[in-house]
C-alpha positions, 0 to 999 in steps of 0.5 A: 773249456772241455778238456781232451785228456784221456779218461775212461768213456761210455759207450756212445749210442749208435741206434738209428735215431728214431722218434722215439729216441728223440722223445725220450731225449726231450722228455728228460732233458725239457719240460715234454717233448713238443711235436715241432721240438721232435721234429727238429731234433729228428732232423739233427744228428745226435751230435748235433742235438746235444750241442743245441741242448748244451748251448748257452742262451743269454739270461732272460728278462727279469720279472715284472710288476704284474700285481698292482690292483684295486688293493696294492699299487707299487708306487716305485715300480710302474706296471709292466716294468722289472721290480728287480731294481728296487731294493725298497721292501715291506711286507705288501710288495714283498709277497706280491714280487716273491709271487711274480718271481714264481710265475715268472720262472714257471713262464720261463719253463714253458717257454724254454728254448731247445736247451737244457738250461730250464731243467738243470736250474730245477737240478741245482735248485734242488741241490743247492736248495733254498726256500722263499718263505725263509729267505724272505726277500723277493730280490734276493730270491731271484738273484738267487736264481739267476746265479743258478741260470748263469752256472747252471751249464758252466763249472760246478767249483765256481757254482760252489763258491758263488752259492757260498757267498750268495745272500739268499743261501747265507740267509737260509743256513744262517752264514749271516749269523756267524761269527769268530765268537759264535761260528754256525755250523749249519752251512759248513755241513750242508756244504759237505753233507749235501753240496760237495761230498756227500754222505755215501760210504766214500765221503768220510768227513768227520764232525770236526770238519764240520767245525773247521769248516764253519770257522773258515766261513765266518766272516761273510754277511749280507748288507741289509740295505743293498742285499748283496753279501760282503766279507767283514774281517772283524767277524772272521776266525783267523785262526788255522784249521786243521781237518781230518785224514779224509782231508789228508789232515790239511791245515788252513792257514789263518788269515786276517783282515780282508785276505780271510776271504781267501780262506773259502778258496783254500776250503773249496780246493781242499774238498775238490781234490776228494774224488768222492765229489765228483761220484756224488754229483754224478750220482744225483744227475743220474737219478735226475735225468735217467733212473733213480737205482744205482746198483754195483754194475751202475756205480762202475760202468756209468758212475765211475766213468762220468766222474772221471769225465767230471774231474779230468774237465776240471769239474766243468759240467757240460762235458758230463751231460754230453757224456751221459745224454749220448751214451748207449745207456741213456737209450736204452729201453729199460730207461724209458718210461722208467721214471714218474714224471715230477709235478713240473714235468706233469703240468709243464710238460702237458701244456707244452706238448698240447700247445696251450695258449697263454696271454701274449707279453702285452696282456702281462698281468693275465699272463702272469697270473695264469703262469701262477695258477699252473705253478699253483697246481704244481705245488699242490702235487707237492713241487712248489718251486722256490720252496722244497720242503728242506735243505735237501730237496724233494725227497723223491730225488733222494730218498731211498727206496721209494725215489720218484714214487712218492710223486704218487700219493692218495693225495696227489693222484686225484689232484693230476687226475683233476688237473688234466681233466680241468685242462681239457674242460678250460677249468682254469682262467682268469678274467675270461681267458681260460687254459684249454686243450684245443682238442680239435686242433691237437687231433688235426696235427696227428697223421690220419685223425679221420682213421680211429684206431691211427688216431688212437695209436698216434695219440698214444705215440704223442704222449706215451713213452710206453705202448698200450696193450692193444685190447685197451686201445679196442676198448677206447675206440668202441667205447670212446670214438665209436660210443653212441654210434650206429654201429660201435664196431664200425670205424666208418662212422668216426671217419665219416664224422671227422670228414663232415668236420672238415667238409662243413666246419659249421655243422655245429651238431656234428662238430659238438659231437666230435669234440665231445669224443675227443675230450673224453679220448685225451682225458681217459688217456691222461688219467692212465697210468702210462701218462704218469711215466716219463 
């Protein structure tokens, strides 16, 4: 529940609520701003728009067996049925189920509702990073994802507790190997350094605190048959654990038997007393959703009030997001088009904004196959969902001073351009089904496609968050839309070609000519720097 206690508030957004405001909000809180989503949200008040974005929704259906082929048949799980009911794993089905999991996750992003859930799942996945290659169990990876979904817009303290006992995290950070004779410090360290208090100037936990936390966390392990976690009192260090001055010299009283598990609650209560927890998480939210740089003024006027809201509301995440996305600061011009798109924003956003058609659920093998094809493209651009590079997540979200600039380099930029060109040409396909931008259908959704200048203006407005200089638009018009025509400076020739397309759709020569020019137009627009920005 959101608290009504008095706290410092950010200045609320008081703009006129334009299409550009809506696009900015949707591109940051979802993957791309679909035209129908813009129309829908534009008709709402900002407050009602946030209510929809922050709405709870039921858990999605789980991933299914899409992977039977001439080389492998899953004898336990029927085609089209979910494999998440199975606890039987071997080298062959595990790899295929892991691919099914990644395809399913990408599909949820492509088909997301108008809520923050999918973006928040990626945010928490980056925060509580695990790697499927190291967890090496598709079921535990799926359950970990389901856990992030369950708590994505809920209570952060509850999420930390659930993650601490999560089988995938226990496996990933060696919790399963930790016991009273040899407490493993891995999770005890990351719990503080990466997950709660961070390592900023306000965080002063000590190495002794890491050791003490490791002792508290002994006793948790995984059942190797059912892949659920449990507390084993015989493995737990039941001694008293005393922490540093940073934690007010707190002593966590050692407990024996099943009561030893309660020490986790004592540990989290001790940690969450620290103001730095709220500030650390609010900084991460800001860098993920608004801008990478946090200067002293931003810390004082944005992060501090957000952290106040977080603490006042007992670490519920929704009040913080409502305050951030409802602020005047979020909608300032300097924050628009100011971040380089992540690979997920780039690939999934393109598919959603251009309305790319994927196979229906009845054709689940090709549907999952093409979802995975997009996931593989995203991974090639260095954002492989399920497998961030390490426990710290993707460097673009934390590595100073580059941050999101790390997404674009000599390796990834050509791959981005190849992807957009390929989506225009139908280069990604499976069993004769191709993922293709329908350039005619997309152009028909623009207000005045018969006017080449208006067409370019509207396409730029639809695809970019920044304006394109007039001289660039003039060049695009003459060199692409009017190229090869009788008088390249006369808009009339494009207008006539478009009107002929409408009046005589069976004129294949004209249709081919118009389609070719539109493909060239959208390829060019997506290869410009402005398309890299969100």
